C-alpha positions in Angstrom: 0.0 0.0 0.0 2.5 2.6 -1.2 0.0 4.2 -3.6 2.6 4.0 -6.4 0.5 2.7 -9.3 2.6 4.5 -11.9 6.0 3.6 -10.3 6.9 7.3 -9.7 7.9 6.9 -6.0 11.6 7.3 -6.6 12.5 7.7 -2.9 14.5 5.4 -0.7 12.0 3.0 0.9 11.7 3.3 4.7 13.1 6.9 4.7 11.3 9.8 6.4 10.5 11.3 3.0 9.2 8.0 1.7 6.6 7.7 4.4 5.6 11.4 4.0 5.0 10.9 0.3 2.9 7.8 0.8 0.8 9.7 3.3 0.5 12.7 1.0 -0.7 10.6 -1.9 -3.3 8.8 0.3 -4.6 11.9 2.0 -4.9 13.7 -1.3 -7.0 10.9 -2.8 -9.1 10.7 0.4 -10.8 14.0 -0.1 -14.1 12.3 1.0 -12.8 11.7 4.5 -11.8 15.3 5.4 -13.6 16.8 8.4 -15.6 19.9 8.5 -12.5 21.7 9.7 -10.6 20.2 6.7 -8.6 17.9 8.9 -7.4 14.8 7.2 -9.7 11.9 7.9 -11.7 14.0 10.4 -15.0 12.7 9.0 -14.3 9.2 10.3 -11.5 9.6 12.9 -13.5 10.9 15.8 -11.6 11.8 19.0 -14.3 10.3 21.3 -13.7 6.8 20.0 -9.9 7.0 19.6 -8.2 9.3 22.2 -7.2 7.5 25.3 -8.9 4.3 24.0 -7.5 0.8 23.5 -7.6 0.6 19.7 -6.9 -2.3 17.4 -6.1 -1.7 13.8 -6.6 -4.7 11.6 -4.3 -4.6 8.5 -1.8 -1.8 9.0 -0.1 -2.0 5.6 2.6 0.6 5.4 1.4 2.3 8.6 -0.5 5.3 7.3 -3.6 4.7 9.4 -1.6 3.4 12.3 0.3 6.6 12.5 -2.9 8.6 12.2 -4.5 6.7 15.1 -1.4 7.0 17.3 -1.2 10.7 16.8 -4.9 11.0 17.7 -4.1 9.6 21.1 -4.9 5.9 20.7 -3.3 3.3 22.8 -2.7 1.4 19.6 -2.2 -2.3 18.7 -1.8 -2.7 14.9 -1.6 -6.1 13.2 -1.0 -7.3 9.7 -0.8 -10.7 8.0 2.5 -9.9 6.3 6.1 -9.7 7.7 6.8 -6.7 5.4 4.0 -4.6 6.7 5.0 -5.2 10.3 8.7 -4.4 9.5 7.8 -1.2 7.6 5.2 0.0 10.2 7.7 -0.5 13.0 10.3 1.5 11.1 7.7 4.3 10.6 7.0 4.4 14.3 10.7 4.5 15.2 11.4 7.3 12.7 8.5 9.5 13.8 8.7 8.8 17.5 5.2 7.2 17.7 4.0 4.7 20.3 2.2 1.5 19.6 2.3 -2.3 19.5 2.9 -3.6 16.0 2.6 -7.4 15.5 2.0 -10.0 12.9 -1.4 -11.7 13.2 -4.3 -13.2 11.2 -7.7 -11.5 11.6 -9.4 -14.9 11.1 -7.8 -16.0 14.4 -6.9 -13.0 16.5 -4.4 -13.6 19.3 -6.2 -11.4 21.8 -8.6 -12.1 24.7 -12.3 -11.4 24.6 -13.3 -7.7 25.0 -9.8 -6.4 24.9 -10.4 -3.3 22.8 -12.6 -0.2 22.9 -12.3 0.4 19.2 -11.5 -1.7 16.1 -10.4 0.1 12.9 -9.9 -1.7 9.6 -9.7 0.2 6.3 -9.8 -1.8 3.1 -8.7 -5.1 4.6 -11.2 -7.8 5.5 -12.8 -8.0 2.1 -9.5 -9.5 0.9 -10.3 -12.6 3.0 -12.7 -15.2 1.5 -13.9 -15.6 5.1 -14.9 -12.0 5.8 -17.6 -13.1 8.2 -15.0 -15.0 10.3 -12.9 -11.9 10.4 -15.8 -9.9 11.7 -16.7 -12.6 14.2 -13.2 -12.3 15.6 -13.3 -8.5 15.6 -16.6 -8.7 17.5 -15.1 -11.1 20.1 -12.2 -8.8 21.0 -14.3 -5.7 21.0 -15.8 -4.6 24.3 -19.6 -4.2 24.7 -20.5 -0.6 23.6 -17.2 -0.5 21.7 -16.8 1.2 18.3 -16.3 -0.5 15.0 -15.0 1.3 11.9 -14.4 -0.8 8.7 -14.2 -0.1 5.0 -14.9 -2.8 2.4 -15.6 -2.7 -1.3 -19.1 -1.8 -2.6 -20.7 -3.8 -5.4 -23.2 -1.3 -7.0 -20.4 1.0 -8.0 -19.0 2.6 -11.2 -15.9 0.4 -10.8 -17.9 -2.8 -10.6 -20.5 -2.3 -13.3 -19.1 0.3 -15.7 -15.3 -0.3 -15.6 -15.3 -4.1 -15.0 -18.8 -5.0 -16.3 -19.3 -2.8 -19.4 -15.8 -1.7 -20.5 -13.8 -4.8 -19.6 -16.5 -7.4 -19.6 -18.7 -6.4 -22.6 -16.5 -4.2 -24.8 -13.3 -6.0 -23.9 -14.9 -9.4 -24.3 -13.9 -10.8 -20.9 -17.4 -11.8 -20.0 -17.2 -14.5 -22.7 -14.8 -16.5 -20.5 -15.0 -15.0 -17.0 -17.7 -14.0 -14.5 -18.1 -10.3 -13.6 -16.7 -11.1 -10.1 -13.6 -12.7 -11.6 -13.0 -9.7 -13.8 -13.3 -7.5 -10.7 -10.9 -9.5 -8.6 -8.4 -9.6 -11.4 -8.5 -5.8 -11.6 -8.5 -5.1 -7.9 -5.6 -4.4 -5.5 -5.2 -7.9 -4.1 -5.1 -11.6 -4.8 -8.8 -11.8 -3.8 -11.5 -9.2 -3.1 -15.1 -9.5 -2.0 -17.8 -6.8 -2.6 -20.9 -6.0 -0.6 -24.2 -4.3 -0.9 -25.7 -2.3 1.9 -28.2 -5.0 2.8 -25.5 -7.7 2.8 -23.2 -5.7 5.1 -26.0 -4.7 7.4 -27.2 -8.3 7.7 -23.7 -9.4 8.7 -23.5 -6.7 11.4 -26.9 -6.5 12.9 -26.8 -9.6 15.1 -24.0 -8.1 17.2 -24.1 -4.3 16.5 -26.4 -1.4 16.8 -26.4 2.3 15.6 -25.1 1.0 12.3 -24.3 3.7 9.7 -23.2 3.0 6.1 -21.6 5.6 3.9 -20.5 5.2 0.3 -17.3 6.9 -0.8 -15.1 6.7 -3.8 -12.0 8.2 -5.6 -12.3 10.9 -8.2 -10.4 8.5 -10.6 -13.5 6.3 -10.6 -15.5 9.0 -12.5 -13.2 8.7 -15.5 -12.9 5.0 -16.5 -9.9 5.5 -18.8 -6.3 4.4 -18.3 -4.1 6.5 -16.1 -2.7 9.4 -18.1 -2.1 13.1 -18.0 -5.6 13.8 -19.2 -7.1 11.7 -16.4 -5.0 13.5 -13.8 -6.0 16.9 -15.1 -9.7 15.9 -15.0 -9.3 14.7 -11.4 -7.7 17.9 -10.4 -10.3 20.0 -12.1 -13.4 18.3 -10.6 -14.7 20.0 -7.4 -14.9 17.8 -4.3 -18.6 18.5 -3.8 -19.5 17.5 -7.3 -17.4 14.3 -7.1 -19.1 13.5 -3.7 -22.6 14.0 -5.2 -22.0 11.1 -7.5 -19.6 8.9 -5.5 -21.7 9.0 -2.4 -24.0 6.7 -4.3 -21.8 5.0 -6.8 -18.4 5.0 -5.2 -16.3 1.8 -4.8 -16.1 1.7 -1.0 -18.6 1.3 1.8 -17.7 2.6 5.2 -19.5 1.0 8.2 -19.6 2.5 11.7 -21.3 0.6 14.5 -21.4 0.0 18.2 -21.2 -3.5 19.7 -24.4 -4.3 21.5 -24.1 -4.2 25.3 
């Protein structure tokens, strides 16, 4: 998760500048998450569920969200399935003087006791498991009653799924002649495997154990222009106002963000 799709990140990996550039790219694309005060990720990163709380991040990647949570005052434990993610995130925390426990673990079998955390945060991770429900069951187990859940997974009724993968690649490109739409989507996504969810599907998974469930659809500006990455696409993304992009992507974006509280 270095956000280097065009291989332009010509900075020494693991350096101070490398981490800052990764974060800059992510925050620039995440316009939809800015708070009312324009704070990065302020829309979802709420002090009352992070500051002074025992927070578990599931899937830390290169540590962008882990650092954000630590700076917001979380008593953080961050996990990832891969050795590289743990090594890189530990390096980030050392460089920037951040505090947190970073360890390798599998979300399908979390190595923590029941009700160990006040908040669980997972951004774009558990949909890469073919056992997403098992991941959520484990998250629920380690979350305290009344605890806060924040996850992002991929959304099916999106421009990416039906226009980019279905119409352009599937119909016009002919891929639907030999693959299912889901297979086309997986092959074009950012992982070996990726599940997609509708609002009713995600709500049905959550409702047995959670209340005050809110679902928000978000998406990247790049999704509005289903053409290969090029200078024209970049100019179009820069030119489109955030409010206009949100008016479309809040319904047809590629990601669904779920916030909920574990039932007491």
